[in-house]
VEXPA-694371 format. One record per residue (C-alpha): residue number from 1; chain; x, y, z. Coordinates in nm, 3 decimals, always signed. Example, Ala and Ser with C-alpha at 12.3 -4.5 7.8 and 13.67 -1.06 7.14 Angstrom:
<sites>
[1 'A' [+1.230 -0.450 +0.780]]
[2 'A' [+1.367 -0.106 +0.714]]
</sites>
This chain:
<sites>
[1 'A' [-1.387 +0.118 -2.422]]
[2 'A' [-1.095 -0.021 -2.619]]
[3 'A' [-1.046 +0.101 -2.974]]
[4 'A' [-1.118 -0.251 -3.094]]
[5 'A' [-1.483 -0.215 -2.994]]
[6 'A' [-1.549 +0.136 -3.119]]
[7 'A' [-1.806 +0.205 -3.388]]
[8 'A' [-1.911 -0.158 -3.415]]
[9 'A' [-2.271 -0.270 -3.464]]
[10 'A' [-2.442 -0.602 -3.524]]
[11 'A' [-2.512 -0.508 -3.885]]
[12 'A' [-2.259 -0.572 -4.164]]
[13 'A' [-2.076 -0.249 -4.242]]
[14 'A' [-2.003 -0.166 -4.604]]
[15 'A' [-1.674 +0.013 -4.653]]
[16 'A' [-1.708 +0.311 -4.889]]
[17 'A' [-1.445 +0.319 -5.163]]
[18 'A' [-1.380 +0.443 -5.518]]
[19 'A' [-1.549 +0.215 -5.773]]
[20 'A' [-1.312 +0.120 -6.059]]
[21 'A' [-1.441 +0.118 -6.416]]
[22 'A' [-1.406 -0.145 -6.688]]
[23 'A' [-1.279 -0.080 -7.043]]
[24 'A' [-1.624 +0.035 -7.159]]
[25 'A' [-1.634 +0.302 -6.891]]
[26 'A' [-1.907 +0.132 -6.697]]
[27 'A' [-1.860 +0.092 -6.319]]
[28 'A' [-1.722 -0.245 -6.231]]
[29 'A' [-1.914 -0.441 -5.971]]
[30 'A' [-1.725 -0.449 -5.642]]
[31 'A' [-1.810 -0.690 -5.366]]
[32 'A' [-1.874 -0.492 -5.046]]
[33 'A' [-1.625 -0.547 -4.764]]
[34 'A' [-1.783 -0.671 -4.444]]
[35 'A' [-1.647 -0.609 -4.097]]
[36 'A' [-1.595 -0.960 -3.951]]
[37 'A' [-1.645 -0.837 -3.593]]
[38 'A' [-1.986 -0.695 -3.676]]
[39 'A' [-2.082 -1.011 -3.866]]
[40 'A' [-1.982 -1.241 -3.579]]
[41 'A' [-2.074 -1.094 -3.235]]
[42 'A' [-1.917 -1.395 -3.060]]
[43 'A' [-1.581 -1.307 -3.212]]
[44 'A' [-1.601 -0.956 -3.065]]
[45 'A' [-1.702 -1.095 -2.727]]
[46 'A' [-1.412 -1.340 -2.725]]
[47 'A' [-1.166 -1.065 -2.817]]
[48 'A' [-1.296 -0.846 -2.536]]
[49 'A' [-1.281 -1.139 -2.295]]
[50 'A' [-0.912 -1.196 -2.371]]
[51 'A' [-0.821 -0.826 -2.380]]
[52 'A' [-0.984 -0.731 -2.050]]
[53 'A' [-0.840 -1.029 -1.866]]
[54 'A' [-0.491 -0.959 -1.998]]
[55 'A' [-0.489 -0.585 -1.925]]
[56 'A' [-0.629 -0.429 -1.609]]
[57 'A' [-0.612 -0.090 -1.783]]
[58 'A' [-0.845 -0.212 -2.061]]
[59 'A' [-1.074 -0.373 -1.805]]
[60 'A' [-1.083 -0.051 -1.601]]
[61 'A' [-1.179 +0.161 -1.902]]
[62 'A' [-1.456 -0.075 -2.006]]
[63 'A' [-1.589 -0.115 -1.651]]
[64 'A' [-1.575 +0.261 -1.593]]
[65 'A' [-1.771 +0.323 -1.914]]
[66 'A' [-2.035 +0.074 -1.803]]
[67 'A' [-2.056 +0.209 -1.445]]
[68 'A' [-2.075 +0.574 -1.551]]
[69 'A' [-2.296 +0.516 -1.855]]
[70 'A' [-2.063 +0.715 -2.081]]
[71 'A' [-1.748 +0.665 -2.283]]
[72 'A' [-1.427 +0.675 -2.087]]
[73 'A' [-1.240 +1.005 -2.123]]
[74 'A' [-0.878 +0.949 -2.215]]
[75 'A' [-0.609 +1.189 -2.100]]
[76 'A' [-0.543 +1.114 -1.734]]
[77 'A' [-0.209 +0.938 -1.787]]
[78 'A' [-0.170 +0.860 -1.418]]
[79 'A' [-0.477 +0.635 -1.425]]
[80 'A' [-0.309 +0.402 -1.672]]
[81 'A' [+0.015 +0.407 -1.472]]
[82 'A' [-0.173 +0.312 -1.155]]
[83 'A' [-0.358 +0.034 -1.336]]
[84 'A' [-0.030 -0.104 -1.468]]
[85 'A' [+0.117 -0.087 -1.119]]
[86 'A' [-0.180 -0.277 -0.976]]
[87 'A' [-0.162 -0.534 -1.256]]
[88 'A' [+0.195 -0.621 -1.161]]
[89 'A' [+0.105 -0.646 -0.792]]
[90 'A' [-0.215 -0.838 -0.862]]
[91 'A' [-0.070 -1.101 -1.093]]
[92 'A' [+0.199 -1.189 -0.839]]
[93 'A' [-0.064 -1.219 -0.570]]
[94 'A' [-0.294 -1.431 -0.787]]
[95 'A' [-0.009 -1.668 -0.870]]
[96 'A' [+0.107 -1.696 -0.510]]
[97 'A' [+0.444 -1.534 -0.575]]
[98 'A' [+0.630 -1.335 -0.306]]
[99 'A' [+0.553 -0.966 -0.315]]
[100 'A' [+0.818 -0.700 -0.353]]
[101 'A' [+0.676 -0.446 -0.109]]
[102 'A' [+0.346 -0.323 +0.023]]
[103 'A' [+0.208 -0.016 -0.155]]
[104 'A' [+0.127 +0.341 -0.049]]
[105 'A' [-0.051 +0.572 -0.294]]
[106 'A' [-0.095 +0.942 -0.216]]
[107 'A' [-0.323 +1.102 -0.473]]
[108 'A' [-0.551 +1.411 -0.483]]
[109 'A' [-0.927 +1.397 -0.426]]
[110 'A' [-1.156 +1.329 -0.725]]
[111 'A' [-0.893 +1.133 -0.918]]
[112 'A' [-1.097 +0.809 -0.949]]
[113 'A' [-0.875 +0.638 -0.689]]
[114 'A' [-1.156 +0.437 -0.531]]
[115 'A' [-1.274 +0.312 -0.870]]
[116 'A' [-0.918 +0.211 -0.960]]
[117 'A' [-0.823 +0.043 -0.632]]
[118 'A' [-1.136 -0.053 -0.440]]
[119 'A' [-1.410 -0.117 -0.696]]
[120 'A' [-1.274 -0.259 -1.023]]
[121 'A' [-0.937 -0.401 -0.913]]
[122 'A' [-1.079 -0.670 -0.679]]
[123 'A' [-1.317 -0.783 -0.956]]
[124 'A' [-1.032 -0.809 -1.207]]
[125 'A' [-0.824 -1.001 -0.951]]
[126 'A' [-1.097 -1.264 -0.920]]
[127 'A' [-1.069 -1.326 -1.293]]
[128 'A' [-0.716 -1.452 -1.224]]
[129 'A' [-0.779 -1.619 -0.891]]
[130 'A' [-1.138 -1.620 -0.762]]
[131 'A' [-1.030 -1.782 -0.434]]
[132 'A' [-0.856 -1.463 -0.314]]
[133 'A' [-0.979 -1.321 +0.016]]
[134 'A' [-0.993 -0.942 +0.027]]
[135 'A' [-1.059 -0.698 +0.312]]
[136 'A' [-1.157 -0.337 +0.248]]
[137 'A' [-1.107 -0.092 +0.535]]
[138 'A' [-1.198 +0.277 +0.536]]
[139 'A' [-1.263 +0.539 +0.803]]
[140 'A' [-1.629 +0.429 +0.823]]
[141 'A' [-1.789 +0.089 +0.773]]
[142 'A' [-2.062 +0.245 +0.559]]
[143 'A' [-1.813 +0.373 +0.303]]
[144 'A' [-1.631 +0.039 +0.293]]
[145 'A' [-1.962 -0.142 +0.245]]
[146 'A' [-2.049 +0.090 -0.045]]
[147 'A' [-1.722 +0.006 -0.221]]
[148 'A' [-1.787 -0.367 -0.183]]
[149 'A' [-2.144 -0.321 -0.308]]
[150 'A' [-2.022 -0.132 -0.616]]
[151 'A' [-1.795 -0.427 -0.698]]
[152 'A' [-2.087 -0.667 -0.654]]
[153 'A' [-2.302 -0.461 -0.892]]
[154 'A' [-2.031 -0.485 -1.158]]
[155 'A' [-2.010 -0.863 -1.116]]
[156 'A' [-2.389 -0.904 -1.139]]
[157 'A' [-2.423 -0.675 -1.439]]
[158 'A' [-2.521 -0.809 -1.780]]
[159 'A' [-2.199 -0.664 -1.921]]
[160 'A' [-1.977 -0.868 -1.687]]
[161 'A' [-2.192 -1.181 -1.700]]
[162 'A' [-2.176 -1.193 -2.080]]
[163 'A' [-1.799 -1.180 -2.060]]
[164 'A' [-1.713 -1.381 -1.750]]
[165 'A' [-2.030 -1.531 -1.607]]
[166 'A' [-1.877 -1.878 -1.634]]
[167 'A' [-1.571 -1.787 -1.422]]
[168 'A' [-1.738 -1.772 -1.079]]
[169 'A' [-2.077 -1.711 -0.920]]
[170 'A' [-2.164 -1.488 -0.627]]
[171 'A' [-2.299 -1.696 -0.342]]
[172 'A' [-2.308 -1.422 -0.078]]
[173 'A' [-2.411 -1.060 -0.114]]
[174 'A' [-2.515 -0.869 +0.194]]
[175 'A' [-2.450 -0.530 +0.347]]
[176 'A' [-2.074 -0.561 +0.402]]
[177 'A' [-1.971 -0.887 +0.236]]
[178 'A' [-1.971 -1.073 -0.094]]
[179 'A' [-1.845 -1.425 -0.157]]
[180 'A' [-1.812 -1.655 -0.457]]
[181 'A' [-1.836 -2.027 -0.526]]
[182 'A' [-1.456 -2.063 -0.552]]
[183 'A' [-1.395 -1.971 -0.188]]
[184 'A' [-1.308 -1.605 -0.238]]
[185 'A' [-1.469 -1.330 -0.032]]
[186 'A' [-1.466 -0.954 +0.009]]
[187 'A' [-1.549 -0.796 +0.344]]
[188 'A' [-1.589 -0.433 +0.451]]
[189 'A' [-1.487 -0.276 +0.782]]
[190 'A' [-1.452 +0.062 +0.945]]
[191 'A' [-1.100 +0.126 +1.073]]
[192 'A' [-1.202 +0.096 +1.438]]
[193 'A' [-1.422 -0.213 +1.396]]
[194 'A' [-1.361 -0.488 +1.653]]
[195 'A' [-1.470 -0.753 +1.402]]
[196 'A' [-1.163 -0.716 +1.180]]
[197 'A' [-0.979 -0.956 +1.407]]
[198 'A' [-1.044 -1.315 +1.304]]
[199 'A' [-1.062 -1.245 +0.931]]
[200 'A' [-0.753 -1.361 +0.745]]
[201 'A' [-0.690 -1.223 +0.399]]
[202 'A' [-0.464 -1.225 +0.093]]
[203 'A' [-0.516 -0.857 +0.018]]
[204 'A' [-0.604 -0.566 +0.246]]
[205 'A' [-0.722 -0.246 +0.077]]
[206 'A' [-0.699 +0.056 +0.308]]
[207 'A' [-0.888 +0.334 +0.130]]
[208 'A' [-0.878 +0.659 +0.332]]
[209 'A' [-0.832 +0.505 +0.677]]
[210 'A' [-0.865 +0.852 +0.827]]
[211 'A' [-1.107 +1.131 +0.755]]
[212 'A' [-0.978 +1.488 +0.773]]
[213 'A' [-1.160 +1.530 +1.104]]
[214 'A' [-0.991 +1.220 +1.248]]
[215 'A' [-0.650 +1.332 +1.125]]
[216 'A' [-0.686 +1.668 +1.302]]
[217 'A' [-0.747 +1.492 +1.635]]
[218 'A' [-0.438 +1.356 +1.807]]
[219 'A' [-0.645 +1.100 +1.996]]
[220 'A' [-0.840 +0.971 +1.695]]
[221 'A' [-0.530 +0.966 +1.475]]
[222 'A' [-0.344 +0.760 +1.733]]
[223 'A' [-0.644 +0.530 +1.775]]
[224 'A' [-0.651 +0.455 +1.401]]
[225 'A' [-0.275 +0.391 +1.391]]
[226 'A' [-0.294 +0.152 +1.686]]
[227 'A' [-0.581 -0.033 +1.519]]
[228 'A' [-0.370 -0.071 +1.206]]
[229 'A' [-0.077 -0.205 +1.409]]
[230 'A' [-0.277 -0.449 +1.619]]
[231 'A' [-0.559 -0.564 +1.390]]
[232 'A' [-0.523 -0.466 +1.023]]
[233 'A' [-0.153 -0.534 +0.964]]
[234 'A' [-0.181 -0.881 +1.117]]
[235 'A' [-0.462 -1.000 +0.884]]
[236 'A' [-0.240 -1.135 +0.605]]
[237 'A' [-0.249 -1.514 +0.600]]
[238 'A' [+0.073 -1.556 +0.400]]
[239 'A' [+0.313 -1.293 +0.525]]
[240 'A' [+0.544 -1.329 +0.221]]
[241 'A' [+0.276 -1.319 -0.049]]
[242 'A' [-0.008 -1.112 +0.095]]
[243 'A' [-0.029 -0.741 +0.011]]
[244 'A' [-0.152 -0.430 +0.193]]
[245 'A' [-0.233 -0.122 -0.015]]
[246 'A' [-0.283 +0.212 +0.161]]
[247 'A' [-0.456 +0.470 -0.061]]
[248 'A' [-0.516 +0.823 +0.062]]
[249 'A' [-0.473 +1.195 +0.019]]
[250 'A' [-0.235 +1.334 +0.281]]
[251 'A' [-0.405 +1.485 +0.584]]
[252 'A' [-0.133 +1.526 +0.846]]
[253 'A' [+0.240 +1.469 +0.887]]
[254 'A' [+0.151 +1.184 +1.125]]
[255 'A' [-0.134 +1.031 +0.923]]
[256 'A' [-0.116 +0.668 +0.809]]
[257 'A' [+0.133 +0.740 +0.531]]
[258 'A' [+0.355 +0.938 +0.766]]
[259 'A' [+0.344 +0.659 +1.024]]
[260 'A' [+0.422 +0.379 +0.775]]
[261 'A' [+0.708 +0.561 +0.605]]
[262 'A' [+0.864 +0.639 +0.942]]
[263 'A' [+0.807 +0.290 +1.084]]
[264 'A' [+0.891 +0.069 +0.784]]
[265 'A' [+1.028 +0.279 +0.494]]
[266 'A' [+1.200 -0.020 +0.332]]
[267 'A' [+0.882 -0.231 +0.323]]
[268 'A' [+0.655 +0.016 +0.141]]
[269 'A' [+0.668 +0.142 -0.217]]
[270 'A' [+0.548 +0.504 -0.231]]
[271 'A' [+0.355 +0.651 -0.521]]
[272 'A' [+0.309 +1.023 -0.461]]
[273 'A' [+0.110 +1.223 -0.715]]
[274 'A' [+0.047 +1.589 -0.626]]
[275 'A' [-0.199 +1.795 -0.829]]
[276 'A' [+0.088 +2.026 -0.923]]
[277 'A' [+0.464 +1.988 -0.898]]
[278 'A' [+0.773 +2.200 -0.962]]
[279 'A' [+1.030 +1.923 -0.999]]
[280 'A' [+1.074 +1.549 -1.012]]
[281 'A' [+1.150 +1.560 -0.640]]
[282 'A' [+0.785 +1.643 -0.572]]
[283 'A' [+0.668 +1.323 -0.743]]
[284 'A' [+0.730 +0.956 -0.671]]
[285 'A' [+0.843 +0.773 -0.876]]
[286 'A' [+1.045 +1.072 -0.995]]
[287 'A' [+1.036 +0.979 -1.364]]
[288 'A' [+0.657 +1.019 -1.364]]
[289 'A' [+0.707 +1.398 -1.340]]
[290 'A' [+0.779 +1.411 -1.714]]
[291 'A' [+0.416 +1.321 -1.787]]
[292 'A' [+0.277 +1.622 -1.601]]
[293 'A' [+0.136 +1.904 -1.817]]
[294 'A' [+0.334 +2.229 -1.824]]
[295 'A' [+0.142 +2.512 -1.656]]
[296 'A' [+0.157 +2.794 -1.913]]
[297 'A' [+0.030 +3.046 -1.658]]
[298 'A' [+0.346 +3.011 -1.447]]
[299 'A' [+0.709 +3.088 -1.527]]
[300 'A' [+0.860 +2.877 -1.248]]
[301 'A' [+0.840 +2.536 -1.417]]
[302 'A' [+0.519 +2.429 -1.242]]
[303 'A' [+0.344 +2.131 -1.400]]
[304 'A' [-0.012 +2.003 -1.353]]
[305 'A' [-0.103 +1.638 -1.313]]
[306 'A' [-0.380 +1.671 -1.573]]
[307 'A' [-0.457 +2.012 -1.722]]
[308 'A' [-0.822 +1.934 -1.788]]
[309 'A' [-1.100 +2.191 -1.720]]
[310 'A' [-1.320 +2.073 -1.437]]
[311 'A' [-1.047 +1.847 -1.297]]
[312 'A' [-0.696 +1.977 -1.234]]
[313 'A' [-0.661 +2.289 -1.448]]
[314 'A' [-0.495 +2.599 -1.299]]
[315 'A' [-0.833 +2.766 -1.248]]
[316 'A' [-0.969 +2.456 -1.076]]
[317 'A' [-0.672 +2.428 -0.843]]
[318 'A' [-0.671 +2.799 -0.759]]
[319 'A' [-1.038 +2.777 -0.667]]
[320 'A' [-0.968 +2.476 -0.447]]
[321 'A' [-0.683 +2.658 -0.274]]
[322 'A' [-0.898 +2.966 -0.212]]
[323 'A' [-1.162 +2.754 -0.039]]
[324 'A' [-0.936 +2.506 +0.143]]
[325 'A' [-0.660 +2.744 +0.247]]
[326 'A' [-0.291 +2.693 +0.189]]
[327 'A' [-0.236 +2.439 +0.467]]
[328 'A' [-0.514 +2.200 +0.367]]
[329 'A' [-0.433 +2.245 -0.002]]
[330 'A' [-0.072 +2.146 +0.069]]
[331 'A' [-0.197 +1.833 +0.240]]
[332 'A' [-0.463 +1.708 +0.001]]
[333 'A' [-0.339 +1.840 -0.334]]
[334 'A' [+0.038 +1.872 -0.294]]
[335 'A' [+0.068 +1.562 -0.071]]
[336 'A' [+0.308 +1.758 +0.154]]
[337 'A' [+0.153 +1.812 +0.498]]
[338 'A' [+0.342 +2.052 +0.716]]
[339 'A' [+0.402 +2.019 +1.086]]
[340 'A' [+0.247 +2.331 +1.234]]
[341 'A' [+0.265 +2.192 +1.587]]
[342 'A' [+0.628 +2.088 +1.634]]
[343 'A' [+0.805 +2.386 +1.475]]
[344 'A' [+0.977 +2.672 +1.653]]
[345 'A' [+0.715 +2.923 +1.536]]
[346 'A' [+0.341 +2.874 +1.577]]
[347 'A' [+0.070 +2.980 +1.335]]
[348 'A' [-0.137 +3.110 +1.628]]
[349 'A' [+0.132 +3.369 +1.692]]
[350 'A' [+0.095 +3.516 +1.341]]
[351 'A' [-0.256 +3.463 +1.204]]
[352 'A' [-0.424 +3.701 +1.454]]
[353 'A' [-0.175 +3.968 +1.344]]
[354 'A' [-0.276 +3.980 +0.977]]
[355 'A' [-0.407 +4.333 +0.917]]
[356 'A' [-0.552 +4.526 +0.626]]
[357 'A' [-0.390 +4.831 +0.469]]
[358 'A' [-0.642 +5.052 +0.648]]
[359 'A' [-0.565 +4.898 +0.986]]
[360 'A' [-0.194 +4.941 +0.919]]
[361 'A' [-0.235 +5.309 +0.830]]
[362 'A' [-0.429 +5.362 +1.152]]
[363 'A' [-0.136 +5.219 +1.350]]
[364 'A' [+0.114 +5.437 +1.163]]
[365 'A' [-0.104 +5.742 +1.225]]
[366 'A' [+0.086 +5.962 +0.983]]
[367 'A' [+0.434 +5.881 +1.110]]
[368 'A' [+0.708 +5.827 +0.856]]
[369 'A' [+0.853 +5.478 +0.805]]
[370 'A' [+1.165 +5.341 +0.645]]
[371 'A' [+1.104 +5.028 +0.441]]
[372 'A' [+1.382 +4.772 +0.428]]
[373 'A' [+1.420 +4.474 +0.194]]
[374 'A' [+1.581 +4.154 +0.324]]
[375 'A' [+1.698 +3.906 +0.062]]
[376 'A' [+1.787 +3.542 +0.117]]
[377 'A' [+1.962 +3.454 -0.208]]
[378 'A' [+1.963 +3.135 -0.414]]
[379 'A' [+2.101 +3.165 -0.765]]
[380 'A' [+1.910 +2.886 -0.932]]
[381 'A' [+1.597 +2.831 -1.136]]
[382 'A' [+1.571 +2.471 -1.017]]
[383 'A' [+1.240 +2.438 -0.829]]
[384 'A' [+1.374 +2.157 -0.609]]
[385 'A' [+1.613 +2.404 -0.443]]
[386 'A' [+1.534 +2.695 -0.214]]
[387 'A' [+1.410 +3.011 -0.382]]
[388 'A' [+1.549 +3.360 -0.344]]
[389 'A' [+1.314 +3.533 -0.103]]
[390 'A' [+1.238 +3.907 -0.086]]
[391 'A' [+1.088 +4.026 +0.242]]
[392 'A' [+0.984 +4.393 +0.259]]
[393 'A' [+0.925 +4.528 +0.609]]
[394 'A' [+0.942 +4.827 +0.842]]
[395 'A' [+0.972 +4.877 +1.218]]
[396 'A' [+0.736 +5.088 +1.427]]
[397 'A' [+0.701 +5.102 +1.805]]
[398 'A' [+0.929 +4.801 +1.853]]
[399 'A' [+0.711 +4.597 +1.618]]
[400 'A' [+0.788 +4.462 +1.271]]
[401 'A' [+0.540 +4.506 +0.984]]
[402 'A' [+0.588 +4.282 +0.677]]
[403 'A' [+0.437 +4.434 +0.364]]
[404 'A' [+0.535 +4.185 +0.094]]
[405 'A' [+0.704 +3.846 +0.055]]
[406 'A' [+0.811 +3.703 -0.280]]
[407 'A' [+0.978 +3.379 -0.383]]
[408 'A' [+1.189 +3.397 -0.700]]
[409 'A' [+1.367 +3.114 -0.880]]
[410 'A' [+1.593 +3.246 -1.154]]
[411 'A' [+1.941 +3.197 -1.292]]
[412 'A' [+2.202 +3.456 -1.173]]
[413 'A' [+2.170 +3.713 -1.454]]
[414 'A' [+1.789 +3.701 -1.449]]
[415 'A' [+1.785 +3.717 -1.070]]
[416 'A' [+1.994 +4.036 -1.066]]
[417 'A' [+1.762 +4.200 -1.318]]
[418 'A' [+1.456 +4.093 -1.120]]
[419 'A' [+1.589 +4.229 -0.790]]
[420 'A' [+1.698 +4.559 -0.948]]
[421 'A' [+1.353 +4.595 -1.109]]
[422 'A' [+1.188 +4.529 -0.773]]
[423 'A' [+1.400 +4.793 -0.597]]
[424 'A' [+1.342 +5.054 -0.867]]
[425 'A' [+0.967 +4.990 -0.868]]
[426 'A' [+0.950 +5.165 -0.530]]
[427 'A' [+1.175 +5.460 -0.616]]
[428 'A' [+0.901 +5.698 -0.722]]
[429 'A' [+0.643 +5.585 -0.467]]
[430 'A' [+0.563 +5.731 -0.126]]
[431 'A' [+0.730 +5.427 +0.031]]
[432 'A' [+1.076 +5.392 -0.131]]
[433 'A' [+1.299 +5.109 -0.013]]
[434 'A' [+1.570 +5.275 +0.202]]
[435 'A' [+1.802 +4.975 +0.240]]
[436 'A' [+1.844 +4.633 +0.084]]
[437 'A' [+2.016 +4.365 +0.295]]
[438 'A' [+2.152 +4.049 +0.130]]
[439 'A' [+2.290 +3.756 +0.327]]
[440 'A' [+2.665 +3.739 +0.279]]
[441 'A' [+2.728 +3.378 +0.193]]
[442 'A' [+2.849 +3.199 -0.121]]
[443 'A' [+2.541 +3.280 -0.324]]
[444 'A' [+2.461 +3.613 -0.165]]
[445 'A' [+2.812 +3.752 -0.200]]
[446 'A' [+2.801 +3.745 -0.579]]
[447 'A' [+2.445 +3.872 -0.582]]
[448 'A' [+2.548 +4.156 -0.351]]
[449 'A' [+2.827 +4.276 -0.578]]
[450 'A' [+2.626 +4.235 -0.898]]
[451 'A' [+2.330 +4.437 -0.767]]
[452 'A' [+2.560 +4.711 -0.638]]
[453 'A' [+2.709 +4.741 -0.985]]
[454 'A' [+2.366 +4.823 -1.131]]
[455 'A' [+2.366 +5.180 -0.994]]
[456 'A' [+2.045 +5.146 -0.792]]
[457 'A' [+1.928 +5.427 -0.564]]
[458 'A' [+1.889 +5.190 -0.270]]
[459 'A' [+2.198 +5.119 -0.057]]
[460 'A' [+2.278 +4.746 -0.074]]
[461 'A' [+2.428 +4.610 +0.249]]
[462 'A' [+2.558 +4.268 +0.358]]
[463 'A' [+2.409 +4.046 +0.627]]
[464 'A' [+2.671 +3.840 +0.808]]
[465 'A' [+2.557 +3.520 +0.984]]
[466 'A' [+2.875 +3.544 +1.195]]
[467 'A' [+2.906 +3.168 +1.224]]
[468 'A' [+2.569 +3.129 +1.397]]
[469 'A' [+2.360 +2.838 +1.267]]
[470 'A' [+2.020 +2.888 +1.109]]
[471 'A' [+1.851 +2.725 +1.409]]
[472 'A' [+2.055 +2.942 +1.646]]
[473 'A' [+1.944 +3.259 +1.472]]
[474 'A' [+1.583 +3.143 +1.464]]
[475 'A' [+1.581 +3.074 +1.839]]
[476 'A' [+1.673 +3.436 +1.904]]
[477 'A' [+1.374 +3.552 +1.699]]
[478 'A' [+1.116 +3.327 +1.867]]
[479 'A' [+1.033 +3.557 +2.164]]
[480 'A' [+0.975 +3.850 +1.925]]
[481 'A' [+0.714 +3.655 +1.724]]
[482 'A' [+0.559 +3.482 +2.026]]
[483 'A' [+0.521 +3.820 +2.191]]
[484 'A' [+0.291 +3.936 +1.911]]
[485 'A' [+0.530 +4.195 +1.771]]
[486 'A' [+0.524 +4.059 +1.413]]
[487 'A' [+0.247 +4.195 +1.190]]
[488 'A' [+0.162 +4.086 +0.836]]
[489 'A' [-0.017 +4.312 +0.590]]
[490 'A' [-0.293 +4.112 +0.428]]
[491 'A' [-0.186 +3.961 +0.095]]
[492 'A' [-0.192 +3.650 -0.121]]
[493 'A' [+0.146 +3.550 +0.024]]
[494 'A' [+0.026 +3.519 +0.385]]
[495 'A' [-0.068 +3.150 +0.394]]
[496 'A' [+0.242 +3.024 +0.216]]
[497 'A' [+0.463 +3.241 +0.435]]
[498 'A' [+0.305 +3.118 +0.760]]
[499 'A' [+0.315 +2.755 +0.646]]
[500 'A' [+0.685 +2.779 +0.561]]
[501 'A' [+0.783 +2.955 +0.882]]
[502 'A' [+0.584 +2.719 +1.107]]
[503 'A' [+0.728 +2.412 +0.931]]
[504 'A' [+1.081 +2.502 +1.045]]
[505 'A' [+1.206 +2.281 +1.328]]
[506 'A' [+1.583 +2.274 +1.363]]
[507 'A' [+1.712 +2.341 +1.015]]
[508 'A' [+1.772 +1.973 +0.936]]
[509 'A' [+1.445 +1.920 +0.750]]
[510 'A' [+1.408 +1.890 +0.374]]
[511 'A' [+1.155 +2.167 +0.324]]
[512 'A' [+1.216 +2.516 +0.191]]
[513 'A' [+1.299 +2.777 +0.455]]
[514 'A' [+1.401 +3.079 +0.246]]
[515 'A' [+1.128 +3.304 +0.390]]
[516 'A' [+1.223 +3.198 +0.742]]
[517 'A' [+1.582 +3.311 +0.684]]
[518 'A' [+1.475 +3.653 +0.558]]
[519 'A' [+1.230 +3.700 +0.845]]
[520 'A' [+1.482 +3.607 +1.113]]
[521 'A' [+1.740 +3.849 +0.974]]
[522 'A' [+1.476 +4.125 +0.968]]
[523 'A' [+1.379 +4.061 +1.330]]
[524 'A' [+1.738 +4.047 +1.454]]
[525 'A' [+1.826 +4.363 +1.264]]
[526 'A' [+1.522 +4.539 +1.409]]
[527 'A' [+1.630 +4.444 +1.762]]
[528 'A' [+1.986 +4.563 +1.721]]
[529 'A' [+1.952 +4.885 +1.524]]
[530 'A' [+1.752 +5.201 +1.484]]
[531 'A' [+1.736 +5.178 +1.105]]
[532 'A' [+1.362 +5.133 +1.112]]
[533 'A' [+1.281 +5.462 +1.274]]
[534 'A' [+1.196 +5.746 +1.036]]
[535 'A' [+1.417 +6.052 +1.026]]
[536 'A' [+1.226 +6.337 +1.191]]
</sites>
């Protein structure tokens, strides 16, 4: 509820104050100050009526408090930003002005997105133009009908009727439709409903057009996209004024967001809000990144969308990632689905080859190994750029065993210290690092010389790409991985490593591929040398 309505009652409120004294020392009589809002309830109601109509954010907070039966919890900055965004879109629509673009919003689960877009926003729109016709489409008709019903319950509530009962009256309220006496209606459909056709609209709200199960099915995903093309997109009566809003958490590279941004990138404004982000490039609009909360548990610049226990704190997100797995977490929380089907390397080639330390020792069977460290360098702390990747591995029986993978983002001096510390940490163990290979390119060349100058026990050697492209090198490593000769020792890094490697297509993508580089060099080196065999 707005601050203007807090701590008000229908009884006059006396304001406590110091009582001055007259010349005789006796307390002077002071007339109590009365709160005019408490004395005149109609004045408070009129102020609320004006405030909530003028600001969708204020309306949302008040409606949320009523619907949830508790005071609205401030702190989620993105909720206000989304409300302000919708207010701008909604006022243009209500006034019949040409839209700028349609809207795509990618936002994590449990962020109140349906309340913001599909429950309260249509009600607020009717305060500005009750003749607007609105369609709500979700992956099931039942869910869409629930959203419409929630809006109807707000309209019929005593809270809303006291404020705006004179604006319009509901004349229709059934399972999947409500209508008012000004000609406006709201109808609910499942994405594959045949009855969408024939219903023209001013606004189409697409709230999770695909479920995760649908998105994982090529056939069902394509069916939903075709339905959008043929039935949903064509529903706008005025093609210049009408608006389509697609709200979802990402589920697949070719989900509805992926399709729309590929098909009509210039016609859709994208709002992308991951649960956590490392740079402004992870967020859209980019300047919204500054409002994320710094994650004190990380030293890589990670920020959280709302560091609130029970919502999006580090503990909450780590628990979600543990349950969902890295791939699904990247989709739904990071809003960055990865193509695990179209890349050079397949997850099915690697996941069966994740083994425990005990299983690894059984394969070694007492034989000595030489551990090698492959480093793909990037001298920067900027999280938008590739990280420096350390990949620790050994060869045995024409197979490659990866023990550890680390991603490091540091400035040059800090990076050198970190790498030297990593090498020395194995010096006194039973598995010392016998060689360290660093890619000899602009970044790696300086790193190579600086690490050598630190007097480490491990020989530091250059890796020369020899003019071969990243994709060319990767193609040479594909048969090795597909043949089941790559093994991963079980660790927290496994999921992120597999996701990054499988996302690589031809080297022209925008994703990070630092681990892929290190892996490919390790495989090619293993094929061409005998460095991995122990000295016997």
